[in-house]
N, C-alpha and C positions, 0 to 999 in steps of 0.2 A: 197791476198794483198801482194805486194812486201815487202821484208824485210826493205827497206829504208822507205817506208810509215809507216810501223809498228813502227819503231824506232822513227820517227818524231811524231807520234800520242802518243807514250809513253812519249816522252819528254814533250810535251805540257800538257798531263794529270798529269805528275809528278809535273810540275811547278804550275799547277792549284791547285793540292792537297796541295802544300806547301804555297798557297796563294801568290806566287811570281808573281803578276800581270804583272809587267814590263817585266820580263824575259819571261813569257808565251806569252805576246803580241808580243814581238820581235821574239820568235821562231815561232809563228803562222804566222806572216807576212812574215818571211824569208823562212819557209819550208812548209807552208800550214797547214790547220787544217780542220777537218770535221765540219759539221753544229752544232753538239752537243757541240763541243769544243768552237766554236765561241759564242754560246749562253751562256755557262758557263763563258767564258772570258768576255763577255759584262756585265753580272750580277756582276762579281767581280770588273770589271773596274768602273762600275757605283758607287760602294761604295767608291773607293779610288781616282778616277779621273773622276768626273761627266762630265767634258768637253770632254773627250775622248770617253766615252761610247756612242754607237749609240742610237739615240732617236727613240721612237716608231713612226710609220707613223702618219702623221697629218691627221685630219679629212678633208674631201673634203670641199672646201669653199662653203658657203651658198649663194644663189642668193639674190638679193635685197629684195625680198618679205619675206626672212627669212625661206624659205622651202628648 
């Protein structure tokens, strides 16, 4: 992993550890984040900003017969 990528990952991890969701969200969107960081960020964001947190996928629509 390149040094720049490591520094960005450490920054997002540090902000997540500090529960600074806004700063972590900004760092992740500006510099990128790996999947685990996005999942942690989504969980923390849901607690403080439910409208921003990603929603779980919706169930497929049921047909007219209800199946």
